[in-house]
C-alpha positions as CSV (number, residue, x, y, z in Angstrom):
1,M,0.0,0.0,0.0
2,N,1.4,3.4,-1.1
3,K,2.1,6.0,1.6
4,P,-0.1,9.0,1.2
5,T,1.6,11.9,-0.6
6,R,0.1,14.4,1.9
7,E,1.9,14.9,5.2
8,I,-0.3,13.7,8.1
9,N,-1.7,16.5,10.2
10,N,-4.7,17.4,12.5
11,E,-7.0,18.2,9.5
12,N,-6.4,14.9,7.6
13,Y,-5.5,12.6,10.5
14,F,-8.8,10.6,10.3
15,D,-9.2,10.7,6.4
16,S,-9.7,7.4,4.7
17,D,-6.2,7.3,3.0
18,M,-4.5,7.9,6.3
19,S,-6.7,5.2,8.0
20,M,-6.0,2.7,5.2
21,Y,-2.2,3.3,5.3
22,Y,-1.6,3.8,9.0
23,M,-2.8,1.6,11.9
24,G,-3.8,3.3,15.1
25,A,-4.6,2.1,18.6
26,T,-8.4,2.4,18.1
27,Q,-8.3,0.8,14.7
28,F,-6.1,-2.1,16.1
29,K,-8.7,-2.8,18.8
30,E,-11.5,-2.6,16.3
31,F,-9.8,-5.3,14.3
32,M,-9.5,-7.4,17.5
33,Q,-13.3,-7.1,17.9
34,C,-14.4,-7.7,14.3
35,E,-12.1,-7.7,11.3
36,A,-14.9,-7.1,8.8
37,H,-16.3,-4.1,10.7
38,A,-12.9,-2.6,11.3
39,L,-12.1,-2.8,7.5
40,A,-15.4,-1.1,6.7
41,L,-14.6,1.6,9.2
42,A,-11.0,2.1,7.8
43,K,-12.5,2.5,4.3
44,H,-15.1,4.9,5.6
45,E,-17.9,2.6,4.3
46,V,-19.7,2.9,7.6
47,E,-19.9,5.7,10.2
48,S,-18.2,5.5,13.5
49,G,-19.0,7.4,16.7
50,T,-21.9,7.6,19.2
51,P,-23.5,10.5,21.1
52,S,-21.4,9.4,24.1
53,M,-18.2,9.6,22.1
54,E,-19.2,13.1,20.8
55,N,-19.7,14.2,24.4
56,S,-16.2,12.9,25.3
57,S,-14.8,14.6,22.2
58,Y,-16.1,17.9,23.5
59,I,-13.9,17.5,26.6
60,D,-10.9,16.6,24.4
61,A,-11.5,19.6,22.2
62,Y,-11.9,21.9,25.2
63,F,-8.6,21.0,26.8
64,S,-6.6,20.7,23.5
65,G,-7.7,24.2,22.4
66,E,-9.6,22.8,19.4
67,M,-13.1,24.0,20.4
68,D,-13.5,26.2,17.4
69,Q,-13.0,23.2,15.1
70,F,-15.3,21.0,17.2
71,V,-18.1,23.6,17.1
72,E,-17.8,23.9,13.3
73,S,-18.1,20.2,12.8
74,H,-20.9,19.7,15.4
75,P,-23.6,22.3,14.6
76,D,-26.2,19.9,16.2
77,M,-24.8,20.6,19.6
78,F,-26.8,23.8,19.8
79,K,-30.6,24.3,20.2
80,K,-32.5,26.5,17.8
81,N,-32.1,29.4,20.2
82,G,-28.3,29.0,20.0
83,E,-27.8,27.6,23.5
84,L,-25.9,24.4,24.1
85,K,-27.9,21.2,24.4
86,A,-28.1,19.8,27.9
87,S,-25.6,17.0,27.4
88,F,-23.0,19.4,26.2
89,V,-23.8,21.9,29.0
90,H,-22.9,19.0,31.4
91,M,-19.7,18.3,29.5
92,Q,-18.7,21.9,30.1
93,E,-19.5,21.5,33.8
94,V,-17.2,18.5,33.9
95,C,-14.4,20.6,32.3
96,D,-15.0,23.4,34.8
97,F,-14.8,20.8,37.6
98,V,-11.6,19.3,36.4
99,E,-10.0,22.7,36.0
100,E,-10.2,23.2,39.8
101,D,-7.8,20.3,40.4
102,D,-4.2,21.6,40.1
103,M,-2.5,18.2,39.9
104,F,-4.9,16.9,37.3
105,M,-4.4,20.0,35.2
106,K,-0.7,19.6,35.4
107,Y,-0.9,16.1,33.9
108,I,-3.1,17.2,31.0
109,S,-1.0,20.2,30.1
110,G,2.1,20.1,27.9
111,D,2.2,19.6,24.1
112,M,-1.4,19.0,23.2
113,Q,-2.3,16.6,20.3
114,P,1.1,16.0,18.8
115,I,1.1,13.5,15.9
116,M,3.9,10.9,15.5
117,T,4.3,8.0,13.1
118,G,6.4,4.9,13.1
119,E,6.3,1.1,12.5
120,I,5.5,-1.9,14.7
121,A,6.3,-5.3,13.2
122,G,6.7,-3.6,9.8
123,V,3.2,-2.0,10.0
124,P,2.9,1.8,9.8
125,F,1.3,3.3,12.9
126,K,0.1,6.8,13.8
127,I,-0.6,8.3,17.2
128,K,-2.1,11.5,18.4
129,I,-1.3,12.2,22.0
130,D,-3.6,14.1,24.3
131,A,-0.8,15.5,26.4
132,Y,2.9,14.9,25.7
133,H,5.4,16.0,28.3
134,K,8.7,15.9,26.4
135,D,11.2,13.4,27.9
136,L,8.9,12.9,30.9
137,L,5.6,11.2,30.2
138,I,2.6,10.5,27.9
139,V,-0.9,11.2,29.1
140,D,-4.2,10.2,27.5
141,M,-7.5,11.7,28.7
142,K,-10.6,9.5,29.1
143,A,-14.1,10.7,29.9
144,M,-16.0,7.7,31.3
145,K,-19.6,7.2,32.2
146,D,-18.4,6.3,35.7
147,F,-15.6,4.2,37.3
148,N,-17.8,1.2,38.1
149,L,-16.7,-2.2,37.1
150,I,-17.9,-3.4,33.7
151,W,-19.3,-6.9,33.0
152,N,-17.1,-8.8,30.5
153,E,-19.5,-11.4,28.9
154,K,-16.7,-13.5,27.4
155,K,-14.7,-13.8,30.6
156,K,-17.8,-13.8,32.8
157,I,-16.2,-11.4,35.2
158,K,-16.4,-7.7,36.0
159,E,-13.4,-5.6,35.0
160,N,-12.2,-2.0,35.5
161,F,-12.5,0.2,32.4
162,I,-8.8,0.1,31.5
163,D,-8.7,-3.7,31.2
164,Y,-12.2,-3.9,29.6
165,Y,-11.3,-1.4,26.9
166,R,-7.7,-2.6,26.6
167,Y,-6.2,0.8,27.1
168,D,-2.9,-1.1,27.9
169,I,-2.8,-1.7,24.1
170,Q,-3.1,2.0,23.4
171,G,-0.4,2.8,26.0
172,A,1.9,0.3,24.5
173,I,1.5,1.7,20.9
174,Y,1.9,5.2,22.1
175,Q,5.0,4.4,24.1
176,E,6.7,2.5,21.3
177,I,6.0,5.2,18.6
178,V,7.3,7.9,21.0
179,Y,10.4,5.8,21.6
180,Q,11.0,5.4,17.9
181,N,10.8,9.2,17.5
182,T,12.7,10.3,20.5
183,G,14.8,7.4,21.8
184,K,13.0,7.6,25.2
185,R,10.6,5.0,26.5
186,L,8.3,7.2,28.6
187,P,5.7,6.1,31.2
188,F,2.0,6.1,30.1
189,Y,-0.7,7.6,32.2
190,I,-4.5,7.9,31.9
191,A,-6.1,11.1,33.2
192,A,-9.6,9.8,33.7
193,M,-12.8,11.7,34.6
194,T,-16.4,10.7,34.8
195,K,-19.5,12.2,33.3
196,E,-21.6,11.7,36.4
197,K,-23.7,14.5,37.9
198,V,-20.9,14.9,40.4
199,P,-17.7,13.9,38.4
200,N,-14.9,11.8,39.7
201,K,-11.3,11.9,38.5
202,A,-8.0,10.1,38.8
203,I,-4.5,9.9,37.3
204,L,-3.9,6.2,36.6
205,S,-0.6,4.5,35.7
206,I,-0.1,1.2,33.7
207,S,2.9,-0.9,34.7
208,Q,5.7,-1.4,32.2
209,A,5.2,-5.2,32.4
210,K,1.6,-4.8,31.3
211,L,2.7,-2.4,28.5
212,N,5.4,-4.9,27.4
213,D,2.8,-7.7,27.2
214,A,0.4,-5.5,25.2
215,L,3.2,-4.6,22.8
216,E,3.9,-8.2,22.1
217,L,0.2,-8.7,21.3
218,V,0.4,-5.8,18.9
219,K,3.5,-7.2,17.2
220,N,1.7,-10.6,16.7
221,L,-1.5,-9.3,15.3
222,A,-0.7,-6.1,13.4
223,P,0.8,-7.9,10.3
224,R,-2.5,-9.9,9.9
225,F,-4.6,-6.8,10.2
226,Q,-2.5,-4.9,7.8
227,A,-2.7,-7.7,5.3
228,I,-6.5,-7.5,5.5
229,K,-6.3,-3.8,4.8
230,E,-4.1,-4.5,1.8
231,G,-6.6,-7.1,0.4
232,K,-4.2,-10.0,0.9
233,I,-6.4,-11.8,3.5
234,E,-10.2,-11.9,3.7
235,P,-11.5,-10.4,7.0
236,R,-13.2,-12.6,9.5
237,Q,-16.8,-11.7,10.6
238,C,-17.3,-11.8,14.3
239,G,-21.0,-12.6,13.8
240,R,-22.0,-10.6,16.9
241,C,-21.7,-6.9,16.0
242,D,-24.4,-4.9,14.3
243,Y,-22.3,-4.7,11.1
244,C,-22.1,-8.5,10.9
245,K,-25.8,-9.0,11.8
246,K,-26.8,-6.5,9.2
247,N,-24.8,-8.2,6.4
248,F,-25.5,-11.8,7.4
249,K,-27.2,-14.1,4.9
250,V,-28.4,-17.5,6.0
251,Q,-26.7,-20.2,3.8
252,E,-27.3,-23.4,5.7
253,V,-29.2,-25.1,8.5
254,V,-27.2,-25.4,11.7
255,D,-27.8,-27.8,14.6
256,Y,-29.1,-25.6,17.5
257,E,-26.6,-27.1,20.0
258,E,-23.7,-26.4,17.7
259,Y,-25.1,-22.9,17.0
260,F,-25.5,-21.9,20.6
261,N,-22.4,-23.6,21.9
262,A,-20.1,-22.2,19.3
263,K,-17.2,-20.4,20.9
264,E,-17.0,-16.7,20.1
265,R,-14.0,-15.6,18.0
266,R,-12.3,-13.0,20.1
267,W,-8.6,-12.4,20.5
């Protein structure tokens, strides 16, 4: 796959040619969930994002100084009278709440939204860091519904949001690409806040051992996912997501015990 002739920047970071050439942390995890859906997302054949993600993006834009661009691309955030809709009013309240915490603000300051590229296992990767403290640390902001444990249906256990959403994978990718660009392997932190009526917040670290294990997983799977993007391998359908259910066509009769006892295909 040919490298885009355009230099990657904030304006084209999420464009289809960049998504098809570069792998990113979110895209990698999408491929882990469902290869068919992830490929469709990379090609921009289907839309991504939810109202919850838009609300979180408001917080990202506020602290990164990109609010003007966010407002321009989200005209539906306003009522007919020009006032913010209630959900976005609350996001601003969360931002105001966070700004009162000096230590939290110290971690989410620094170089905001720098873009870096590199390769992992021969696969081009791109990252966009929420807050980069040169030679010191990498910080990613997360706006969560709450900090309650989340039920993992596959494992049949409750997990914290970092394990459930595999943010260790994101941390491993960010750390490795920063290392390739700077020669320094920096600690990765998550600056997490909740969107509750009374927000909660925390600065969370992920151990180097856990990041190392996650990087090995990325090295093992990234070449397959890239081969799918390049059309060399057919993507697997998970059979569970809305994309797969929408495109599924019955082709055979299946014994009901085999059907309901089939193991889910998840990495």
